Structure formats: structure tokens, C-alpha cells
C-alpha positions as CSV (number, residue, x, y, z in Angstrom):
1,M,0.1,0.4,-0.4
2,A,1.6,3.6,-1.2
3,K,2.3,6.2,1.7
4,E,0.2,8.8,2.4
5,I,1.9,12.1,4.0
6,V,-0.3,14.9,4.0
7,P,0.9,18.7,5.1
8,V,-1.2,20.5,7.1
9,H,-2.1,24.5,7.2
10,H,-3.8,27.0,9.1
11,A,-6.9,28.2,7.8
12,D,-6.4,31.7,7.7
13,R,-2.5,31.3,6.9
14,R,-0.8,34.3,5.3
15,T,-0.1,33.2,1.3
16,D,2.3,35.9,0.8
17,V,5.4,34.6,2.8
18,M,7.3,32.0,1.6
19,M,7.7,28.9,4.2
20,P,10.8,26.7,4.2
21,Y,8.8,23.9,5.9
22,A,5.5,22.4,7.4
23,P,3.4,23.9,10.3
24,G,2.2,19.7,10.6
25,I,2.3,16.8,8.3
26,V,-0.2,13.5,8.7
27,V,1.1,10.4,7.8
28,R,-1.9,8.1,7.1
29,R,-0.2,5.4,5.8
30,G,3.7,4.2,5.5
31,R,6.3,2.3,7.7
32,L,8.2,4.8,9.6
33,V,11.6,5.4,9.3
34,F,14.3,7.0,11.8
35,L,17.4,8.5,11.3
36,S,20.5,8.6,13.3
37,G,22.3,12.3,13.0
38,V,24.2,12.7,9.8
39,T,27.2,15.7,9.1
40,A,29.4,16.3,6.5
41,A,32.0,13.5,7.9
42,A,31.8,9.7,6.4
43,V,28.8,8.3,7.7
44,Y,30.8,5.3,9.1
45,H,34.2,6.8,11.1
46,S,36.3,5.4,13.6
47,H,35.3,5.5,17.1
48,P,37.2,6.5,19.2
49,H,37.2,9.2,16.5
50,R,40.2,9.5,14.8
51,E,41.5,13.2,13.4
52,D,42.5,12.1,9.9
53,E,38.8,11.0,9.1
54,F,37.4,14.9,9.5
55,N,39.1,16.8,7.0
56,L,36.2,18.9,6.5
57,P,35.9,22.0,4.5
58,A,35.2,25.3,6.5
59,S,31.7,26.5,4.8
60,M,28.3,25.9,5.9
61,R,27.6,25.7,2.2
62,E,30.2,23.0,1.4
63,Q,29.3,20.9,4.6
64,A,25.9,21.3,4.0
65,V,25.9,19.9,0.8
66,L,27.8,16.6,2.2
67,T,25.5,16.4,4.9
68,M,22.6,16.2,3.1
69,E,24.2,13.7,0.8
70,N,25.0,11.4,3.4
71,L,21.1,11.6,4.5
72,K,20.2,10.7,0.9
73,K,22.7,8.0,1.2
74,T,20.7,6.7,4.5
75,L,17.5,7.8,3.4
76,E,18.3,5.5,0.1
77,A,19.7,2.6,2.4
78,A,16.2,2.5,4.1
79,G,14.3,2.9,0.7
80,C,13.2,6.3,1.2
81,S,14.5,9.3,-0.4
82,L,14.3,13.2,0.7
83,Q,10.9,13.6,-0.6
84,D,9.8,10.8,2.0
85,L,11.2,13.4,5.3
86,V,8.0,14.1,7.5
87,A,10.2,15.5,10.4
88,V,13.9,16.9,10.6
89,T,16.0,18.4,13.3
90,R,18.8,20.6,12.0
91,Y,21.6,21.4,14.7
92,L,24.0,24.1,13.7
93,T,26.7,25.6,15.5
94,D,26.3,29.0,14.5
95,V,22.6,30.1,13.7
96,S,23.9,32.6,11.5
97,E,24.9,30.3,8.8
98,Q,21.0,29.1,8.7
99,D,20.5,31.2,5.1
100,D,23.6,29.2,3.7
101,L,21.9,25.6,5.0
102,N,18.0,27.2,3.3
103,R,19.7,28.1,-0.3
104,V,21.1,23.8,-0.4
105,W,18.0,22.5,1.3
106,A,16.3,24.6,-0.6
107,Q,18.2,22.9,-3.9
108,Y,17.9,19.3,-2.2
109,L,14.4,19.7,-1.2
110,G,12.5,21.6,-4.0
111,G,8.7,21.6,-3.3
112,H,9.1,19.3,-0.6
113,L,8.5,20.7,3.1
114,P,8.9,19.0,5.7
115,T,8.7,19.6,9.7
116,T,11.6,21.2,10.6
117,T,13.2,22.7,13.8
118,T,16.5,24.5,13.4
119,V,18.6,24.4,16.4
120,E,22.1,26.3,17.2
121,V,24.5,24.5,19.7
122,S,27.7,24.9,21.0
123,R,29.1,22.0,19.5
124,L,28.3,18.5,18.0
125,A,29.4,15.5,19.5
126,T,31.1,13.9,16.0
127,H,33.9,16.5,16.1
128,P,34.6,20.3,16.7
129,R,35.0,21.2,12.6
130,C,31.2,20.0,12.1
131,K,29.4,23.0,11.8
132,L,26.1,20.8,11.0
133,E,24.2,17.4,12.2
134,I,20.8,16.7,10.9
135,T,18.4,14.2,12.2
136,A,14.7,12.6,10.9
137,I,11.6,10.8,10.2
138,A,10.5,9.9,7.0
139,I,7.7,7.6,5.9
140,A,8.9,4.4,3.8
141,D,5.8,2.7,1.7
142,E,4.6,-0.2,3.6
């Protein structure tokens, strides 16, 4: 059975502004897929961490591209795509770089708008050079 995902909008919503997310999503059919956080670093890396595995670009834009590619790979491994995302939390070490992230985000998601929460954190546990981590819930076909 095909999944059914329906965005929720307020009846009195403003239509003169572009929202980069849906205020809510109702899932009527499908399988829930929970994703661990992904960053610009390789998904599979050594624990304890090895410094040589975290040679990351300095800019948010470049890290956002790498993070989105890692997110795509993880979704594909679960039988999903970016279009199946329903809930996303984005952790940034500098919220002033959110516009750079949003530009990359829009390139990858097009018109698809999952629910999104963005949080500024002092540091990600992965590595001090990581600027962004994304956790997500997606819906796969049943």
C-alpha cells in the first residue's frame, strides 16, 4: 500500500510569505523510518574518532552539501528519498549560517517541505569541525 502524507496548514495562513517547512504533517499510511544524525563527515567513521577522518570544508554551504548527500544515502538504504522526509531537526553550531544551509536545503528538497526545527548548539559531539547535524523521520511505502 502506498504511503499517504498530507501537509497541514492553518486556514488563515499568510500566502505572501515563503515558508521553508510545513507547520505539520499527517501520515495516514506508510512505515516510519528514524534516522540517526548525519553530518558532513563520513557516516561510517572510527570510534573513538580519528582526526584524519574529519578533514572537512570550512564553509556551511560545503558542509551542507556533504550532509545532504549523507542524508540521501541513508534514506536510500532505508528505501526512501528526500521526498519521504516528514520531520527533521537541524543542529547548527552557528545559527547565523542558517541562510546558507537553507539555500542548499532548497536545492535538494525543491518544493517538498517536511516539518523542521533548527537548533543552535555550542558543539556537535561528532567533531569540532562539524558545523551541522541533521536527524530525521521519513515515511516509506508499506
